[in-house]
N, CA, C and O atoms as CSV, one atom per row, in Angstrom:
chain,resi,resn,atom,element,x,y,z
A,1,MET,N,N,5.692,-13.402,-6.582
A,1,MET,CA,C,6.989,-12.914,-6.142
A,1,MET,C,C,8.051,-13.165,-7.211
A,1,MET,O,O,9.242,-13.035,-6.930
A,2,GLY,N,N,7.647,-13.518,-8.417
A,2,GLY,CA,C,8.592,-13.760,-9.479
A,2,GLY,C,C,9.062,-12.490,-10.166
A,2,GLY,O,O,9.694,-12.559,-11.221
A,3,LEU,N,N,8.769,-11.335,-9.592
A,3,LEU,CA,C,9.176,-10.066,-10.187
A,3,LEU,C,C,10.559,-9.671,-9.691
A,3,LEU,O,O,10.686,-8.829,-8.801
A,4,ASN,N,N,11.576,-10.264,-10.252
A,4,ASN,CA,C,12.948,-9.935,-9.888
A,4,ASN,C,C,13.542,-9.125,-11.037
A,4,ASN,O,O,14.272,-9.658,-11.872
A,5,ILE,N,N,13.220,-7.821,-11.071
A,5,ILE,CA,C,13.620,-6.952,-12.161
A,5,ILE,C,C,14.726,-6.019,-11.668
A,5,ILE,O,O,14.567,-5.333,-10.659
A,6,SER,N,N,15.830,-6.000,-12.380
A,6,SER,CA,C,16.962,-5.151,-12.011
A,6,SER,C,C,16.538,-3.687,-11.939
A,6,SER,O,O,15.867,-3.182,-12.838
A,7,GLY,N,N,16.938,-3.010,-10.859
A,7,GLY,CA,C,16.621,-1.602,-10.684
A,7,GLY,C,C,15.283,-1.338,-10.016
A,7,GLY,O,O,14.936,-0.183,-9.769
A,8,TYR,N,N,14.529,-2.380,-9.721
A,8,TYR,CA,C,13.226,-2.240,-9.080
A,8,TYR,C,C,13.245,-2.877,-7.695
A,8,TYR,O,O,13.990,-3.824,-7.442
A,9,THR,N,N,12.428,-2.352,-6.821
A,9,THR,CA,C,12.245,-2.929,-5.493
A,9,THR,C,C,10.796,-3.366,-5.369
A,9,THR,O,O,9.880,-2.629,-5.735
A,10,LEU,N,N,10.595,-4.566,-4.851
A,10,LEU,CA,C,9.257,-5.106,-4.669
A,10,LEU,C,C,8.894,-5.043,-3.193
A,10,LEU,O,O,9.621,-5.572,-2.352
A,11,PHE,N,N,7.785,-4.405,-2.872
A,11,PHE,CA,C,7.322,-4.276,-1.496
A,11,PHE,C,C,6.081,-5.140,-1.293
A,11,PHE,O,O,5.177,-5.155,-2.129
A,12,CYS,N,N,6.050,-5.860,-0.170
A,12,CYS,CA,C,4.870,-6.629,0.227
A,12,CYS,C,C,4.908,-6.758,1.740
A,12,CYS,O,O,5.920,-6.432,2.360
A,13,GLY,N,N,3.825,-7.229,2.345
A,13,GLY,CA,C,3.771,-7.384,3.792
A,13,GLY,C,C,4.883,-8.303,4.295
A,13,GLY,O,O,4.991,-9.443,3.843
A,14,ASN,N,N,5.700,-7.827,5.214
A,14,ASN,CA,C,6.802,-8.623,5.761
A,14,ASN,C,C,6.285,-9.760,6.633
A,14,ASN,O,O,5.346,-9.583,7.409
A,15,GLY,N,N,6.902,-10.919,6.499
A,15,GLY,CA,C,6.543,-12.060,7.326
A,15,GLY,C,C,5.228,-12.706,6.939
A,15,GLY,O,O,4.684,-13.508,7.699
A,16,ILE,N,N,4.713,-12.371,5.779
A,16,ILE,CA,C,3.441,-12.908,5.313
A,16,ILE,C,C,3.727,-14.077,4.374
A,16,ILE,O,O,4.528,-13.955,3.448
A,17,ASP,N,N,3.063,-15.214,4.618
A,17,ASP,CA,C,3.304,-16.406,3.800
A,17,ASP,C,C,2.903,-16.220,2.341
A,17,ASP,O,O,3.690,-16.516,1.443
A,18,SER,N,N,1.715,-15.742,2.100
A,18,SER,CA,C,1.255,-15.597,0.716
A,18,SER,C,C,0.571,-14.243,0.529
A,18,SER,O,O,-0.657,-14.164,0.494
A,19,PRO,N,N,1.374,-13.167,0.408
A,19,PRO,CA,C,0.774,-11.845,0.233
A,19,PRO,C,C,-0.023,-11.788,-1.065
A,19,PRO,O,O,0.302,-12.465,-2.041
A,20,ARG,N,N,-1.088,-10.956,-1.058
A,20,ARG,CA,C,-1.932,-10.828,-2.245
A,20,ARG,C,C,-1.761,-9.480,-2.936
A,20,ARG,O,O,-2.368,-9.244,-3.980
A,21,VAL,N,N,-0.946,-8.594,-2.373
A,21,VAL,CA,C,-0.695,-7.293,-2.995
A,21,VAL,C,C,0.782,-6.939,-2.911
A,21,VAL,O,O,1.490,-7.357,-1.995
A,22,TYR,N,N,1.228,-6.158,-3.890
A,22,TYR,CA,C,2.619,-5.733,-3.987
A,22,TYR,C,C,2.664,-4.316,-4.538
A,22,TYR,O,O,1.721,-3.840,-5.171
A,23,ILE,N,N,3.784,-3.659,-4.278
A,23,ILE,CA,C,4.108,-2.406,-4.950
A,23,ILE,C,C,5.507,-2.588,-5.510
A,23,ILE,O,O,6.424,-2.986,-4.792
A,24,CYS,N,N,5.667,-2.299,-6.776
A,24,CYS,CA,C,6.953,-2.405,-7.449
A,24,CYS,C,C,7.405,-0.988,-7.789
A,24,CYS,O,O,6.701,-0.270,-8.499
A,25,ALA,N,N,8.574,-0.575,-7.290
A,25,ALA,CA,C,9.046,0.794,-7.482
A,25,ALA,C,C,10.431,0.787,-8.110
A,25,ALA,O,O,11.247,-0.094,-7.839
A,26,ARG,N,N,10.684,1.778,-8.950
A,26,ARG,CA,C,11.940,1.858,-9.679
A,26,ARG,C,C,12.773,3.050,-9.220
A,26,ARG,O,O,12.327,4.196,-9.283
A,27,ASN,N,N,13.988,2.763,-8.758
A,27,ASN,CA,C,14.995,3.785,-8.481
A,27,ASN,C,C,14.479,4.977,-7.677
A,27,ASN,O,O,14.745,6.125,-8.035
A,28,MET,N,N,13.760,4.723,-6.621
A,28,MET,CA,C,13.249,5.802,-5.774
A,28,MET,C,C,13.572,5.500,-4.323
A,28,MET,O,O,13.699,4.343,-3.923
A,29,ASP,N,N,13.700,6.563,-3.545
A,29,ASP,CA,C,13.848,6.392,-2.110
A,29,ASP,C,C,12.455,6.236,-1.519
A,29,ASP,O,O,11.728,7.210,-1.327
A,30,ILE,N,N,12.104,4.997,-1.237
A,30,ILE,CA,C,10.775,4.677,-0.723
A,30,ILE,C,C,10.931,3.838,0.532
A,30,ILE,O,O,11.810,2.980,0.612
A,31,TRP,N,N,10.076,4.091,1.507
A,31,TRP,CA,C,10.086,3.333,2.749
A,31,TRP,C,C,8.724,2.695,2.949
A,31,TRP,O,O,7.682,3.300,2.697
A,32,MET,N,N,8.766,1.481,3.401
A,32,MET,CA,C,7.523,0.776,3.693
A,32,MET,C,C,6.965,1.252,5.030
A,32,MET,O,O,7.726,1.553,5.950
A,33,LEU,N,N,5.656,1.319,5.139
A,33,LEU,CA,C,4.987,1.643,6.398
A,33,LEU,C,C,4.398,0.340,6.938
A,33,LEU,O,O,3.262,-0.004,6.613
A,34,PRO,N,N,5.165,-0.394,7.764
A,34,PRO,CA,C,4.728,-1.718,8.202
A,34,PRO,C,C,3.442,-1.707,9.021
A,34,PRO,O,O,2.725,-2.707,9.037
A,35,GLY,N,N,3.134,-0.619,9.693
A,35,GLY,CA,C,1.896,-0.542,10.465
A,35,GLY,C,C,0.664,-0.543,9.587
A,35,GLY,O,O,-0.443,-0.802,10.059
A,36,PHE,N,N,0.852,-0.252,8.303
A,36,PHE,CA,C,-0.249,-0.241,7.351
A,36,PHE,C,C,-0.010,-1.246,6.232
A,36,PHE,O,O,-0.422,-1.030,5.092
A,37,SER,N,N,0.655,-2.342,6.565
A,37,SER,CA,C,0.933,-3.377,5.576
A,37,SER,C,C,0.587,-4.742,6.154
A,37,SER,O,O,0.852,-5.027,7.321
A,38,SER,N,N,-0.011,-5.578,5.312
A,38,SER,CA,C,-0.435,-6.911,5.730
A,38,SER,C,C,-0.507,-7.786,4.482
A,38,SER,O,O,0.035,-7.432,3.435
A,39,ARG,N,N,-1.169,-8.911,4.598
A,39,ARG,CA,C,-1.338,-9.792,3.443
A,39,ARG,C,C,-2.124,-9.093,2.322
A,39,ARG,O,O,-1.846,-9.296,1.140
A,40,ASP,N,N,-3.099,-8.273,2.706
A,40,ASP,CA,C,-3.993,-7.644,1.734
A,40,ASP,C,C,-3.792,-6.141,1.573
A,40,ASP,O,O,-4.581,-5.483,0.894
A,41,LEU,N,N,-2.758,-5.595,2.182
A,41,LEU,CA,C,-2.489,-4.156,2.081
A,41,LEU,C,C,-0.988,-3.931,2.178
A,41,LEU,O,O,-0.338,-4.446,3.088
A,42,VAL,N,N,-0.441,-3.173,1.253
A,42,VAL,CA,C,0.961,-2.775,1.353
A,42,VAL,C,C,1.015,-1.268,1.133
A,42,VAL,O,O,0.383,-0.732,0.222
A,43,THR,N,N,1.785,-0.597,1.988
A,43,THR,CA,C,1.831,0.862,1.983
A,43,THR,C,C,3.269,1.333,2.034
A,43,THR,O,O,4.077,0.832,2.815
A,44,VAL,N,N,3.581,2.323,1.174
A,44,VAL,CA,C,4.921,2.892,1.139
A,44,VAL,C,C,4.830,4.416,1.218
A,44,VAL,O,O,3.789,5.010,0.937
A,45,LEU,N,N,5.947,5.029,1.608
A,45,LEU,CA,C,6.049,6.477,1.760
A,45,LEU,C,C,7.214,6.969,0.922
A,45,LEU,O,O,8.282,6.357,0.908
A,46,ARG,N,N,7.007,8.078,0.225
A,46,ARG,CA,C,8.081,8.700,-0.542
A,46,ARG,C,C,8.140,10.180,-0.217
A,46,ARG,O,O,7.122,10.871,-0.241
A,47,ASN,N,N,9.348,10.667,0.091
A,47,ASN,CA,C,9.577,12.093,0.290
A,47,ASN,C,C,10.018,12.707,-1.031
A,47,ASN,O,O,10.767,12.087,-1.785
A,48,TYR,N,N,9.560,13.920,-1.314
A,48,TYR,CA,C,10.002,14.632,-2.511
A,48,TYR,C,C,9.843,16.129,-2.281
A,48,TYR,O,O,9.188,16.547,-1.326
A,49,ASN,N,N,10.432,16.926,-3.142
A,49,ASN,CA,C,10.338,18.377,-3.043
A,49,ASN,C,C,9.423,18.922,-4.126
A,49,ASN,O,O,9.470,18.498,-5.281
A,50,GLU,N,N,8.586,19.875,-3.723
A,50,GLU,CA,C,7.672,20.537,-4.639
A,50,GLU,C,C,7.643,22.011,-4.282
A,50,GLU,O,O,7.283,22.377,-3.163
A,51,SER,N,N,8.018,22.850,-5.221
A,51,SER,CA,C,8.054,24.305,-4.984
A,51,SER,C,C,8.853,24.627,-3.727
A,51,SER,O,O,8.421,25.424,-2.894
A,52,GLU,N,N,10.015,24.005,-3.596
A,52,GLU,CA,C,10.942,24.219,-2.480
A,52,GLU,C,C,10.377,23.800,-1.129
A,52,GLU,O,O,10.891,24.210,-0.088
A,53,ALA,N,N,9.340,23.001,-1.137
A,53,ALA,CA,C,8.776,22.478,0.110
A,53,ALA,C,C,8.868,20.953,0.080
A,53,ALA,O,O,8.644,20.322,-0.953
A,54,GLU,N,N,9.202,20.379,1.229
A,54,GLU,CA,C,9.264,18.920,1.308
A,54,GLU,C,C,7.853,18.368,1.462
A,54,GLU,O,O,7.086,18.813,2.316
A,55,ARG,N,N,7.527,17.402,0.630
A,55,ARG,CA,C,6.213,16.767,0.653
A,55,ARG,C,C,6.379,15.277,0.900
A,55,ARG,O,O,7.455,14.714,0.701
A,56,ARG,N,N,5.307,14.656,1.332
A,56,ARG,CA,C,5.298,13.210,1.532
A,56,ARG,C,C,4.113,12.619,0.790
A,56,ARG,O,O,2.985,13.103,0.880
A,57,LEU,N,N,4.407,11.562,0.057
A,57,LEU,CA,C,3.393,10.866,-0.714
A,57,LEU,C,C,3.294,9.445,-0.197
A,57,LEU,O,O,4.296,8.736,-0.117
A,58,VAL,N,N,2.096,9.032,0.150
A,58,VAL,CA,C,1.838,7.661,0.584
A,58,VAL,C,C,1.102,6.958,-0.548
A,58,VAL,O,O,0.131,7.483,-1.093
A,59,VAL,N,N,1.576,5.763,-0.896
A,59,VAL,CA,C,0.949,4.948,-1.929
A,59,VAL,C,C,0.610,3.606,-1.311
A,59,VAL,O,O,1.446,2.993,-0.649
A,60,CYS,N,N,-0.610,3.151,-1.525
A,60,CYS,CA,C,-0.973,1.834,-1.003
A,60,CYS,C,C,-1.675,1.022,-2.076
A,60,CYS,O,O,-2.353,1.554,-2.955
A,61,SER,N,N,-1.491,-0.273,-1.972
A,61,SER,CA,C,-2.178,-1.226,-2.822
A,61,SER,C,C,-2.992,-2.115,-1.892
A,61,SER,O,O,-2.457,-2.691,-0.945
A,62,ALA,N,N,-4.293,-2.223,-2.169
A,62,ALA,CA,C,-5.182,-2.965,-1.278
A,62,ALA,C,C,-5.978,-4.003,-2.058
A,62,ALA,O,O,-6.490,-3.730,-3.143
A,63,TYR,N,N,-6.070,-5.179,-1.492
A,63,TYR,CA,C,-6.946,-6.226,-2.019
A,63,TYR,C,C,-8.078,-6.391,-1.025
A,63,TYR,O,O,-7.839,-6.643,0.156
A,64,MET,N,N,-9.302,-6.253,-1.491
A,64,MET,CA,C,-10.460,-6.349,-0.611
A,64,MET,C,C,-11.302,-7.547,-1.030
A,64,MET,O,O,-12.100,-7.475,-1.965
A,65,SER,N,N,-11.107,-8.630,-0.325
A,65,SER,CA,C,-11.792,-9.874,-0.637
A,65,SER,C,C,-13.210,-9.862,-0.082
A,65,SER,O,O,-13.472,-9.276,0.968
A,66,TYR,N,N,-14.109,-10.507,-0.789
A,66,TYR,CA,C,-15.493,-10.571,-0.329
A,66,TYR,C,C,-15.628,-11.317,0.996
A,66,TYR,O,O,-16.595,-11.106,1.728
A,67,ASP,N,N,-14.663,-12.192,1.312
A,67,ASP,CA,C,-14.765,-12.992,2.529
A,67,ASP,C,C,-13.912,-12.462,3.678
A,67,ASP,O,O,-13.646,-13.187,4.637
A,68,SER,N,N,-13.477,-11.189,3.590
A,68,SER,CA,C,-12.655,-10.625,4.666
A,68,SER,C,C,-13.505,-10.359,5.910
A,68,SER,O,O,-14.731,-10.276,5.839
A,69,GLU,N,N,-12.823,-10.230,7.050
A,69,GLU,CA,C,-13.516,-9.966,8.312
A,69,GLU,C,C,-14.206,-8.605,8.303
A,69,GLU,O,O,-15.310,-8.454,8.825
A,70,ASP,N,N,-13.539,-7.612,7.701
A,70,ASP,CA,C,-14.095,-6.267,7.615
A,70,ASP,C,C,-14.661,-6.051,6.217
A,70,ASP,O,O,-14.012,-6.405,5.233
A,71,PRO,N,N,-15.857,-5.477,6.106
A,71,PRO,CA,C,-16.346,-5.145,4.765
A,71,PRO,C,C,-15.519,-3.998,4.192
A,71,PRO,O,O,-14.978,-3.195,4.952
A,72,PRO,N,N,-15.410,-3.905,2.868
A,72,PRO,CA,C,-14.630,-2.814,2.268
A,72,PRO,C,C,-15.235,-1.465,2.605
A,72,PRO,O,O,-16.459,-1.375,2.708
A,73,PRO,N,N,-14.470,-0.436,2.777
A,73,PRO,CA,C,-13.022,-0.489,2.940
A,73,PRO,C,C,-12.669,-1.048,4.318
A,73,PRO,O,O,-13.417,-0.863,5.278
A,74,THR,N,N,-11.552,-1.717,4.409
A,74,THR,CA,C,-11.154,-2.349,5.667
A,74,THR,C,C,-10.839,-1.301,6.739
A,74,THR,O,O,-10.624,-0.126,6.440
A,75,LYS,N,N,-10.820,-1.747,7.958
A,75,LYS,CA,C,-10.519,-0.868,9.090
A,75,LYS,C,C,-9.128,-0.249,8.941
A,75,LYS,O,O,-8.943,0.942,9.190
A,76,VAL,N,N,-8.159,-1.062,8.535
A,76,VAL,CA,C,-6.783,-0.563,8.398
A,76,VAL,C,C,-6.689,0.485,7.296
A,76,VAL,O,O,-5.962,1.468,7.443
A,77,LEU,N,N,-7.407,0.293,6.201
A,77,LEU,CA,C,-7.403,1.289,5.133
A,77,LEU,C,C,-8.020,2.591,5.626
A,77,LEU,O,O,-7.526,3.670,5.298
A,78,GLY,N,N,-9.081,2.506,6.401
A,78,GLY,CA,C,-9.669,3.699,7.009
A,78,GLY,C,C,-8.706,4.399,7.941
A,78,GLY,O,O,-8.642,5.628,7.967
A,79,GLU,N,N,-7.946,3.616,8.716
A,79,GLU,CA,C,-6.938,4.189,9.617
A,79,GLU,C,C,-5.828,4.874,8.822
A,79,GLU,O,O,-5.311,5.909,9.243
A,80,LEU,N,N,-5.459,4.300,7.675
A,80,LEU,CA,C,-4.441,4.911,6.820
A,80,LEU,C,C,-4.920,6.255,6.286
A,80,LEU,O,O,-4.155,7.220,6.272
A,81,VAL,N,N,-6.159,6.332,5.853
A,81,VAL,CA,C,-6.715,7.594,5.368
A,81,VAL,C,C,-6.676,8.642,6.482
A,81,VAL,O,O,-6.276,9.782,6.247
A,82,SER,N,N,-7.085,8.263,7.680
A,82,SER,CA,C,-7.059,9.191,8.822
A,82,SER,C,C,-5.636,9.637,9.139
A,82,SER,O,O,-5.396,10.815,9.403
A,83,TYR,N,N,-4.689,8.696,9.112
A,83,TYR,CA,C,-3.282,8.996,9.371
A,83,TYR,C,C,-2.762,10.030,8.361
A,83,TYR,O,O,-2.101,10.995,8.745
A,84,CYS,N,N,-3.060,9.830,7.083
A,84,CYS,CA,C,-2.592,10.757,6.051
A,84,CYS,C,C,-3.239,12.126,6.196
A,84,CYS,O,O,-2.592,13.145,5.956
A,85,GLU,N,N,-4.506,12.160,6.584
A,85,GLU,CA,C,-5.169,13.447,6.820
A,85,GLU,C,C,-4.522,14.185,7.984
A,85,GLU,O,O,-4.287,15.391,7.897
A,86,GLU,N,N,-4.227,13.465,9.086
A,86,GLU,CA,C,-3.583,14.072,10.254
A,86,GLU,C,C,-2.220,14.649,9.915
A,86,GLU,O,O,-1.880,15.751,10.345
A,87,LYS,N,N,-1.440,13.900,9.141
A,87,LYS,CA,C,-0.063,14.287,8.815
A,87,LYS,C,C,0.022,15.197,7.590
A,87,LYS,O,O,1.101,15.686,7.256
A,88,ASN,N,N,-1.108,15.426,6.922
A,88,ASN,CA,C,-1.166,16.222,5.709
A,88,ASN,C,C,-0.296,15.610,4.596
A,88,ASN,O,O,0.412,16.321,3.884
A,89,PHE,N,N,-0.367,14.276,4.464
A,89,PHE,CA,C,0.337,13.541,3.420
A,89,PHE,C,C,-0.623,13.319,2.254
A,89,PHE,O,O,-1.817,13.094,2.449
A,90,TYR,N,N,-0.081,13.386,1.047
A,90,TYR,CA,C,-0.870,12.988,-0.115
A,90,TYR,C,C,-1.025,11.471,-0.081
A,90,TYR,O,O,-0.128,10.768,0.385
A,91,LEU,N,N,-2.150,10.963,-0.568
A,91,LEU,CA,C,-2.410,9.523,-0.558
A,91,LEU,C,C,-2.948,9.082,-1.910
A,91,LEU,O,O,-3.900,9.660,-2.435
A,92,ILE,N,N,-2.322,8.046,-2.465
A,92,ILE,CA,C,-2.808,7.399,-3.675
A,92,ILE,C,C,-3.105,5.952,-3.309
A,92,ILE,O,O,-2.260,5.269,-2.732
A,93,THR,N,N,-4.304,5.484,-3.644
A,93,THR,CA,C,-4.658,4.094,-3.363
A,93,THR,C,C,-4.975,3.372,-4.663
A,93,THR,O,O,-5.596,3.921,-5.573
A,94,GLY,N,N,-4.536,2.147,-4.719
A,94,GLY,CA,C,-4.918,1.235,-5.788
A,94,GLY,C,C,-5.647,0.080,-5.122
A,94,GLY,O,O,-5.131,-0.512,-4.174
A,95,ARG,N,N,-6.831,-0.245,-5.603
A,95,ARG,CA,C,-7.625,-1.271,-4.932
A,95,ARG,C,C,-8.140,-2.288,-5.929
A,95,ARG,O,O,-8.427,-1.970,-7.084
A,96,ASP,N,N,-8.250,-3.509,-5.460
A,96,ASP,CA,C,-8.801,-4.587,-6.251
A,96,ASP,C,C,-9.718,-5.392,-5.333
A,96,ASP,O,O,-9.444,-5.550,-4.143
A,97,SER,N,N,-10.796,-5.890,-5.898
A,97,SER,CA,C,-11.697,-6.718,-5.099
A,97,SER,C,C,-12.207,-7.862,-5.951
A,97,SER,O,O,-12.260,-7.777,-7.178
A,98,THR,N,N,-12.578,-8.923,-5.275
A,98,THR,CA,C,-13.137,-10.096,-5.945
A,98,THR,C,C,-14.578,-10.239,-5.483
A,98,THR,O,O,-14.830,-10.468,-4.300
A,99,PRO,N,N,-15.526,-10.107,-6.405
A,99,PRO,CA,C,-16.929,-10.293,-6.020
A,99,PRO,C,C,-17.194,-11.733,-5.588
A,99,PRO,O,O,-16.545,-12.666,-6.060
A,100,GLN,N,N,-18.141,-11.894,-4.701
A,100,GLN,CA,C,-18.508,-13.220,-4.220
A,100,GLN,C,C,-18.903,-14.113,-5.396
A,100,GLN,O,O,-19.648,-13.696,-6.283
A,101,GLY,N,N,-18.402,-15.326,-5.388
A,101,GLY,CA,C,-18.739,-16.290,-6.418
A,101,GLY,C,C,-17.781,-16.319,-7.595
A,101,GLY,O,O,-17.860,-17.231,-8.418
A,102,LEU,N,N,-16.875,-15.347,-7.705
A,102,LEU,CA,C,-15.928,-15.346,-8.818
A,102,LEU,C,C,-14.556,-15.871,-8.437
A,102,LEU,O,O,-13.605,-15.728,-9.204
A,103,ARG,N,N,-14.443,-16.456,-7.307
A,103,ARG,CA,C,-13.158,-16.951,-6.849
A,103,ARG,C,C,-12.722,-18.127,-7.595
A,103,ARG,O,O,-11.648,-18.667,-7.326
């Protein structure tokens, strides 16, 4: 959480003691999607115009630990994919995982 950079906003799971993922965004109108954010997943939404049509882009950062309750991909990440398909939102995911024994 030491990323205090002027002009940037840092997103992470709200109310989480030690989040493991973040999204850092610069000078954009971005909203967090708290229903798809936790210690190991943070998700944001950005509206923009493309060819005179309003579009929505969802970006998520996910950490998938070998010792998580759900095997990768997590249940919440699967729900996010389904949500974006239903709403016809573009989705970009960034994922990181730690193999067992490398902790």
